N, C-alpha and C positions, 0 to 999 in steps of 0.2 A: 514217195517210198520212204522216207524216214520216219513218217508218220506214228507207226506202230514203236519207235523208238523213243520218240518225245513223251508218247503218252505214258509208254511202262515208265521212264525216268521220272515223270510227275508222280507217279504212284510211288517209286522208292524215296523220293524227297520227301515226301508226307508220311512215309512209314518212318523213316529218319527222325522227323521230327518230333513224331509220336513216341519214339523210343527215348527222346531224348528225355522228353516229360516224366515216361516209365521211371527209368533212371534216377532222376531228382525226387521223385514220388519215394523212392526205394531208400535213397538216401537220407531222405528227412523222416522217415517211419518213426523216429524217436525224436523229434523235434517239437517242444512245446507248441501246441495250437496250430500247428502246420495244416494248410488244406491242400487235399488232392488236386492236382491239376490233369486234364485232358485237353487234347487239341480238337476244335471244331473245324470240321471240313467243308467245303461247298464246292459246287461244281462250275468250273470256268470254261465255257463253249466257246471256241474261234471258230468264225464263218471260214468255210475255204472259198476262195474266189475262185470263181470259172468251174466250181464242180456242177455237173449235170444231173447226177442224181441227188434227190431232196432227202435220201434217207443216209447219203453218204457226204451230204454237203458240210456239215460240223463235227469238230473236233471234240471231245470231252477230257478236259484235265481235272485232276484234283489240286485243288488248291486250300491252302493252309489258312482259314478264315481267321484264327484265333484261339485264346487257352482260357479255358472255360473252369472255372474253379468250384470244386463242391464245399460247399459250408454246412454240410452235414455235421453236428457235435462229433467232438472226439471224447473218448471215455474220460472220467474224473481221476486222477492219480493221486493219492494222501501223500503229503508230504512232510507234516507235521509241524510246519514254518508256519506261523501265526499271520503273517503278512501276505501268504500265498493265496491265492482266490482263483476260482474255478466259475465261469460265467455260462448260466444256463440261457439258452436264448437267443436272438440274434444281435445282441449288443455287444458294443467293443467298447474298451477302454479309452480315454484322452490321455495322451503323454505329449510332452513336450521336451524337443530333443534338446542337447547343448547349444545346438547352433539357434534356438527360438522358433525351429520348427514345430507346428502341430501336428500330431501322427496318432495313428488309430490301432489299438492290438487288442489281441484276445489272449496274450502270454501273461498272464495273472503271478510271474514268478518275481517276488520284489524283496527289496532289502531297503536298509538304511544307509542313507551317506554321514560323512562327516558332520554335518549341520543338521542330522536328525531327521532329513527329507528323505518321504518314501520314494523310492526309484526303480528303475527296472535295472535289469542284468548291464547293459551298456549305458544306465548311467541318465536316461531321459525322465525328467520329474513325471511323477504320476499328479494329474489334476482332479481336482474336485468340480464340484456340481457350477460353482462359481467361477471357475476359469483358472481356481489359484494351486499353488503346489500344496501340499499337504507335510504337514510338519509336527511331529511327536514331539512332546514335552520330556524333560528327564523323567519326571516321575509317572509317565505313562508307560507303565510295565506290563500291565495286562491290559492288550489291546483285542478286543472283538471287533467283527465285521459281520453286521446286522445282513440279510437277504437283500436287503434294497441298497446294499451298498455303505450304509452306515457306519462309519470307524468311531469307536468309542474307546477310552483307558481309563484310569484311577482318577482323570478329573474330568470325568463326562465325557459329553459328543465332543469331538474333534473334527470331522468334516463328513461329506458324503460322496462317494467316488463319482466321478461322470459318466455314467453309462448310456451309450447312443447308438442309432441305427442309421441305416441309409435304405433308403429306397431303390437304390440299383447297387447290390453289394458287388456284383461283375464288374463294375467301374473301378473299384480301388486299385490303387498301383501299389505292387510291393516295393520296398524299398529298402527292405533288409530289417535284419533284428527282430522277426516276426512282427513288423510294422508296417502300416499302408498309408498313404494318401491319397487326396481325393479333392476335388473341386467341389463337390457335392456338400450342401449346407447339411450337416446331420441334423437329428431329430432327437429328443429324449425315449429312451426305450422303457417302457412302462412296465412290457412283458418280458423282461429279462430280471436273472437274478442273479447271486453271487454264492458261493459257497468258501467258507474259511478256510483253510490248510490244506486247498486241494490244489492242483494245478489242472488244467486241460491237454490231453495228450492230442498227437497227432491221430487225425481220421482215415490214415493210410491203413488198407488192408494189404499185409507183405503176401499173404498167397495170392490174392488177385490180383496185384501188380505183376508177381513172377509169371502168372500164367497169361497174364498179356504180352508180358515180354517175349515168351515163347512163340504165341500166335503171331505176333510183327515180326518176328526172325523168321518164320516160316513164311508167311506172307512175302517177304523181301526175297527170301531163296526162291519163292516160286516165280515170281517176275524176272528174277535173273538169269534162271534157266529159259523162260521164254524167250528173252532177247536173245540168248546165246544161240538158241533153236534158230529164232529169226535170220541172225546173222549168218549161220551156216547154212541155211535156205539160199539167202542172197548171194553168197559166197558161189554157192551151186549153180545157180541159174545163171551167175555172170559167166562162168567159165565154160558153162554148156553153150551160151548164146557166142561166146569166143569161138569156140569150135565149128560152130554153123557157118559164121560169117569166113 
């Protein structure tokens, strides 16, 4: 008797999960290199024991299968900072956190620490293609970053940024500060380039996300009204059966 309510509830739970991700997308519309996320749903079928009708023997529920990230590139935003870079292509930069963990990011908003080492906004050290941190000398005042990630200064070539990519980008796990971790071994990203003095913006479309939010709310409300009507009809049926008995 409660199958209708169970199926409807599974739909509402799925819409709640989708709404949470849409709200998170909107909240990060101005976050550097943020990637829009959506929910992947799947059908979860339960076989009803003792059901005689083969057409009505199964119940189909909505199951939250996982999160899918949209890795489409965001717009490049000029900053005027010579250490900032925006990546074109599937590549990621390699950084090392203060705890010694290797992470990957497309957030190219960099600065220098007290020792002249290039770091991210949260203090992670940016690594070169040999796996070492990148340190600028005192005399390196005019910094240029080539398309291939080669960093040069007044004293000549300094280092080359480690640009890597992954076979399965969906397997990357967010760890905060626009950084990702993965057990997959990265490969050199030959097709990626960088642009100096720019950062990559979020790829979230605000209008699209607000439209999605409205559609989700309407779907949730429709199912809620259907559940209310089902409960009302069931209560009416019970009352009538009680009078007949």
